[in-house]
PAMI-72612 format. One record per residue: x negated, z, y of N, C-alpha, C in turn; residue in one letter. Coordinates in steps of 0.2 Angstrom, whole numbers, plus 5000, padded with zeros to 4 digits. Example, Ala and Ser with C-alpha at 12.3 -4.5 7.8 and 13.67 -1.06 7.14 Angstrom:
% PAMI-72612
493450394972493850394978493450394984a 493650354989493250364995493650395000s 
This chain:
% PAMI-72612
419548085722419848145725420548165720f 420848115718421448115714421348145707i 420748135704420648155698420248225697i 420048245703419648315703420148365702l 419948425698420448475696420348535699s 419848545703419648615706420248645711g 420548605714421048625719421748625717y 421848605710422548595708423048655709t 422748715710423248765711423648755717e 423348725722423748705729424348655727i 424248615722424748565721425348595717i 425148645712425648675707426048735710f 425748775715426048835717426348825724w 427048835724427448825729427248865735i 426948925734426748965740426148935744s 425848885742425348855746425548785749t 426148775749426448715753426248715760t 426248765763426048775770425248745771g 424848765767424148745767424148665767y 424548635763424548565762424748535769l 425248555772425448535779424848545784f 424548605783424048625788423448575788n 423248555781422748505780422948435783v 423548415782423848355784423748345791m 424048395795424048385802423348395805f 422848435802422248445804421848375803g 421948345798421548275797421848225801l 422548225803422848185807422548195814l 422448255816422148265823421448245823g 421048245818420348225817420348145818l 420748115814420748035814420948015821l 421448045824421648025831421148035836l 420748095835420148105840419648055839f 419548035833419047975832419247915835i 419947895835420247845838420147845846k 420247905848420147915855419447905857w 418947925853418247925855418047855855d 418347815851418147735850418547695855e 419147715857419547665862419647695869t 419547765869419747795876420447785878r 420847775874421547775875421847845875k 422147865881422347935882422847965877i 423247915875423847945870423547965863y 423047935861422647955855422448025856y 422148045861421948105863422448155863y 423048145866423648185867423948205860l 423948145856424248155849423748195845f 423048195846422648225842422748305844s 422848325850422948395852423548415848i 424048375848424748395845424648405837i 424248355834424048365827423748435825g 423148445829422848515828423348575830f 423748565835424248615836424748635831s 424948575828425448585822425148615816l 424548605815424148635809424148705810a 424148735816424148805817424848845815l 425348805814426048825812426048845805l 425548825801425648825794425148865790f 424548875793424048915790423448935795h 423148995794422649015799422048965799e 421948925794421348885793421348835800l 421948825803422048785809421548805814g 421348865815420948895820420248855820v 420048835814419348805814419348725813v 419948695812420048625811419748585816l 419748605823419448555828418748555827p 418448595823417648595822417548535818l 418048505814417848445810417648385814l 417748395821417548335825416748335825v 416448395825415748405824415448365818l 415848365813415648335807415648255808a 416148235812416148165813415648145818y 415448185823414948165828414248175825k 414148205820413448215817413148145815s 413648095814413348035813412948005818k 412948025824412648005830411948035831d 411848085827411148125827411248195830g 410748235830410748305832410848305840l 410548265844410648265851411348255853n 411748205850412448195852412848245849e 412648285844413048335841413048395846l 412448405849412348465854412848445860k 412848385862413148365868413948375867k 414148355861414848365859415148435860t 414748485859414948555859415148565866i 414848535871415048555878415448505881f 415648455877416148405880416848435882r 417148415887417748445889418348425884k 418248355882418848335878418748375871d 418148395869418148435863418348505864f 418148535870418348605871419148615872l 419448565875420148565876420548575870v 420248545864420548555858420748625855l 420348675858420348745856420848785861f 421148755866421648785870422248805865i 422548765861423048785856422848845852p 422248845850421948895846421948965850v 421748965856421749025860422449055861i 422949005862423649025863423949055856i 423749025851423949045844423649125843y 423049135844422749195843423049255848l 423249235854423649275859424249295856i 424649245853425349255850425249305845v 424749295840424649345835424549415837r 424149415842423949485845424549515847l 424949485851425649515854426149525849l 426149495843426649505838426349555833t 425749585834425549635829425449605822n 425249535822425149505816424449535813s 424349535806423749565804423149525805h 422549555806421949515807421549515800w 421049555800420649565794420749625791f 421149615785421249675781421449645774n 421449695769421549675762421149625759g 421449575756420949515754420649475759d 420849485765420649445771420249485776y 419749525773419349565777418549545775s 418149555780417449545780417049605780y 416549605776416049665775415449635778n 415249655784414649625788414049635784l 413949695780413349705776413349655770l 413849635767413849595762413949515764k 414049505770414249445773413749385770l 413049395771412549345769412649335761p 412749385757412849375750413449335748f 414049355752414649325751414649245753n 414249235759414249175761413849125756f 413349145754412949105749413349095742v 413549155740413849155733414549115733g 414949125739415549085739415449005740n 414848995744414748925745414548885738a 414148925734413948895728414548895723l 414948955724415548955719416048905721g 416248885727416648835729416448765727y 415748755728415448695725415548685718l 415448735714415548735707416248725705a 416748755709417448735707417648665709v 417348635714417448565716417248525710i 416648535708416348485703416548505696v 416648565694416748585687417448605686l 417848615691418548625690418648705690g 419348725690419448795690419148845685p 418948815679418648855674417948885676n 417748855682417048885684417148955687a 417848965689417949035692417749095688i 417949085682417849145677417049155677s 416649105676415949115676415649145683f 415949115688415749145695415949215696y 416449235693416649305694416249355690e 416049325684415549365680414849375683k 414649315686414049315690414049355696l 414649355699414749405705414649475703r 414949495698414949565696414249585694t 413849535691413149555689412749565696l 412849515701412449525707412649585711t 413249605710413449675714413049735711k 412949725704412649785701411949785702e 411649725704410949725705410749685712h 410849725717410749695724410049675725l 409549705722408849685723408749615720f 409049605714408949535711409349485715i 409949505718410249455722409849435728s 409549485731409149465737408549425736m 408249435730407749385728408049315726v 408549315723408849245722409049215728l 409349245733409449215740408849185743i 408249225743407649205746407449135742v 407449135735407249085731407749025733i 408349035733408848985735408748955742l 408548995747408448975753407848925753a 407348945749406748905748406848835745g 407348835740407548775737407948725742l 408348755746408748715751408248685756l 407748725758407248705763406848645760a 406748645754406348595750406848535749r 407448545748407948495747408048455754f 408048495759408148465766407548415767y 406948435766406348395767406348335763k 406648345756406648285752407148235755t 407748255758408248215761407848175766i 407448205770407148175776406648115773l 406348125767405848085765406148025761s 406648035757406847985752407547945754i 407947975758408547945760408547905766f 408947855766408947815772409347845778k 409347815784409647845789410447845788n 410747795786411447795785411647845779d 411247855774411347915769411247985772e 410747985777410748055780411348075784k 411648025788412248035792412748055787q 412848025781413348045777413248115774i 412648125772412548195770412648245775i 412448235781412548275787413348285788s 413748235788414448235789414748275783f 414548265777414848305771414748375771s 414048395773413948465773414248505779l 414348475784414648505790415448515788i 415748455786416448455784416548515779f 416148515774416248565768416248635771f 415748655775415748725778416248735783f 416448685787416948705792417648715788v 417748675783418348685779418448745775a 417848785774417848845771417648905775l 417648885782417348935787417749005787l 418449005786418849065786418749105780p 418549075774418549105768417949115765f 417349085767416749085764416449155764i 416649195769416349265770416749315766g 417249295763417749345760417449375753l 417649425751417449455745417749425738g 418049375739418349335733418349265734n 418549225729418549155729419149135726l 419549085729420149055727420148985727t 420348955721420248885720420648845725s 421148865727421648825732421248815739r 420848855740420448845747419948795746y 419848765740419348705740419648645741s 420248635743420648575743420348535749y 420348555755420048515760419248515760l 418948565757418148555756418048505751a 418448485747418348435742418248365745t 418548355750418448295754417848285757m 417448345758416748335761416248325756g 416448345750415948335744415948265741i 416548235741416548165738416048115741i 415948115747415348065750414748085746p 414548145745413948165742413948135735l 414548145731414548115725414448035724f 414748005730414647935730413947915731v 413547955735412847935736412447945729i 412648005726412348015719412447965714f 413047935714413147885709412847815711v 412747805718412447745720411647755719k 411447815720410747825718410547815711r 411047845707410947835699410947765697l 411347725700411447655699410747615701y 410547635707409847605709409247625704g 409247685702408747705698408747675691f 409347655689409347625682409347555682l 409347525688409247455689408647425686l 408147465686407447445683407547425675s 408047455672408147445665408647385664s 408847355669409347295669410047315672g 410347265675410947275678411547295673k 411547265667412047285662411947355660n 411347385659411247455657411447495663v 411247475669411447525675412247525676a 412547475675413247475676413647515670v 413347505664413647535658413547615659a 412947635661412747705662413247735667a 413247705673413647735678414347735676v 414647685673415347685670415447735666l 415047755661415047805656415047875659i 414647885664414647945668415247955672f 415447905675416147915679416747925675v 416747895669417347905665417347965662l 416747995660416648055656416848115661s 416548105667416748155673417448155674f 417748095674418448095676418848125670s 418648105664419048135658419048215658m 418448235660418348315660418848345665f 418848315671419348345676420048325674n 420248275671420948265669421148315664i 420748325659420848375654420948445657v 420548465662420648525665421248525669s 421448475672422048465676422648475672m 422648445666423148455661423248525659q 422648565658422748635656423048675661q 422848655668423148695673423848685674t 424048615673424748605673425148645667f 424848645661425148685656425248765658a 424748785661424748855663425348865668d 425348825673425948835678426648825675w 426648775670427348765667427448825663a 426948865660427148925656427348975661g 426948985667427149035672427849025674a 428048965675428748945677429248965672g 429148955665429548985660429649055660v 429049095661429049165662429549195667k 429449155673429849175679430649165677v 430749105674431449085673431749135668n 431349155662431549205658431749275661n 431249295666431449355669432049355673f 432249305676432849305680433449295675f 433449265670433949265665434049325662v 433549365659433649425656433849485661s 433549475667433749525673434549515674f 434749455674435449445675435949475669d 435649465663436049495658436049575658s 435549605661435549675661435849705667l 436049665671436349685678436949725677y 437049775681437549815682437849825689s 438449825690438749825697438549875701n 438349935698438149995703437549985706y 437149935703436449915706436549895714w 437149865715437249835722437549885727t 437749945724438049995729437750055729t 437450085724437150145724436350135725d 436050195726435350195726435050205720s 434650155717434450155710433650135711v 433250175706432550155705432550115699e 432250055700432050005695431350005694l 431150035688430450035686430249985682h 429749945684429549885680428849905677f 428749885670428149895667427849835664v 427249825664426949765661427049705665n 427049715671427249655675426749595675v 426949535673426449485672426149465679p 425449465679425149445686424949365685i 424749345680424449275679424649255672t 424749185671424749155664424249105664y 423749115660423149075661422849075668g 422849025671422549015678423149015683q 423749025681424349015685424549085687a 424849095693425149155695425849165693w 426049225691426749235690427049285695v 426849345695427049395700426449435703f 425949395706425449435710425749475715p 426249445718426649485723427349455722v 427849475725428549445726429049475721g 428849515716429349545712429949585715l 429749615721430249655725430749605728q 430449545730430849495734431349465728d 431049455722431449425717432049465715a 431949535715432449585713432949585719v 432749585725433149595731433649535731w 433449475730433849415730434349415724f 434249455719434749455713435249515715a 435049565718435449625719435649635726v 435249615731435449625738435649695740k 435249745738435349815740434749845743n 434749855749434149885753433949955751d 434449985748434350055746433950065739r 433950015735433650015729432850025730n 432550055725431850065725431550025719k 431049985720430749945715430049965715i 429849985709429150005708428849965702s 428149955702427849925696427349985694q 427550005688427150065685426650045680d 426050085680425450055676425650065668p 426050105666426250105659426950135658d 427150135652427850155650427950225651l 427450275649427550345650427650365657q 427250335662427350345669427950325671t 428250265669428850245672429450285669a 429350315663429950355660429950425664l 429350455665429350515669429650515676s 429550455679429750445686430550435686l 430750395681431450365681431950425678a 431650475675432150525672432350575677r 432250565683432450605689433250595690k 433450535688434150515688434350475682s 434950485679435150445674435350375675p 435450365682435550295684434950245685y 434350275685433750245686433650195679n 433250145680433150105675432350095674k 432150085667431550065666431549995662v 431249945665431249875662430549855660l 430449845654429849825651429849745651l 429249715653429149645653428949625646f 429249585642429049555636428549505637n 428149475632427649425632427949365635d 428549345634428849285636429149285643d 429049345646429349355653430049385653g 430349395648431049425648430949505648s 431449535649431449605650431849645645l 431549705643431849745638432049815642s 432749835641432949895644432749955640d 432349995643432050055639432550115640i 432750145635433150205635432750265638s 433050295643432650355646432650415641l 433050415636433050475631432450465626k 432550405623432050385617431450355619t 431450315625430850285627430750215623g 431350195619431350135615431850085618k 431750015617432149965620432849975617p 433349965622434049975620434249905617i 434549905611434849845609435449815612k 435349755615435949725618436449695614q 437049705616437649675612437649605613k 
C-alpha cells in the first residue's frame, strides 16, 4: 500500500485532508465492529458507532462506510451475508447516516449537481467504465487517467461499440467467476469476495459519476491489495515446478519491478505538486508587489487571464482564486473574474480606469496589463 502511487493526490493536496480523516474513522469503525462481532463486548460496538459517526463529519463517503461490514461478513459465506443485512446491530450503524442526511436537507446543502451528479441513462456505462478506470489507477498509477479519459471520449462518441464492449465484458466476468469457483480454494474465495465488496463499497458514491479522480482510489486500494497478494502467491506456486530458486527470483523481480514503477510515478507526482506550490507562491508574491491601497476600499474589478488550473497532474487553481485574492485584499466589494483571453479581459476592464487586468505568466507570477496598450506594464 505504501509504494502504490495511484492515490497520491490525496497525500499531496491539502484540500483532501478531510478524506483522510474520513477513511481513518471509517476503518476504525469497521475494526471495532469486527471486535464486537468476535467478543460481544458492548463498548466495542458503541465505539464502532462513534467511529462511523465521526467519519460523516469529514466527507460524504461516510454514508456508505458501514457497508464495509458486509465485506467482512462475506468471509462466512453468502447465507451469513444475507443474514447480516437484517441484523439489528448492523442496521443501527446507519442511524448516524440518517441523521446526517436530515441535517444536510435542513441546511439546504447541495445534493447531486455539478461534478457530483448522476445521469441514469449513462449510469451503467459510468459504473463499468469507472470501475475499470479506478482499477487501472490503483495498478498503474495516476498516469492511467490520461489513457482512461481518451478511451472514455472514444466510447462517448460510439455508444453502440460501448454497449457491445459491456456485453463482452459481462461475459468475461461471468467466465472469470466460474474460474474462481473451480480453481481457487475456499480461503482464497473468501479473500476475493472480501476484496471485491470492499473495492465497490469504497467507490460507491463515485463510481456512477461522469468523471474519475485518483484521490477517490485511496480506500478502494486497500480492497485490491489482497487480490495482488493472491496473484503473487499463485505466480510463486506456478513457478515452483521450475525450482524454488527460480520461483523466488521471478517473484522477487516482479515485485521489485512493480515497486520501482510505482515509486518513479510517485516521485513524478511529488515533482508536479512541488511545481504547483511554486506557482501559487509566485502568484502571492507578485500579487503583493502589484497591490494598491485603493483595492481595499473602492469597488475594483480584477480580471485574471490564463489562470493555471493544473501543473502536470497537480492542481493549482481549479477553484479558490477568489478566496486567495480575498485573503490578500479583504474587500467584499471587489469583483474577481477569470476571463478566457486577454482581449475579453481588456474589453470588460476598460469600463473603469481603476480596474485591473492581471495576466498569469508560465511561472505563476502576474503581469499588470495596461488598459490602453494591452501590454505588460514594466515594474519599477
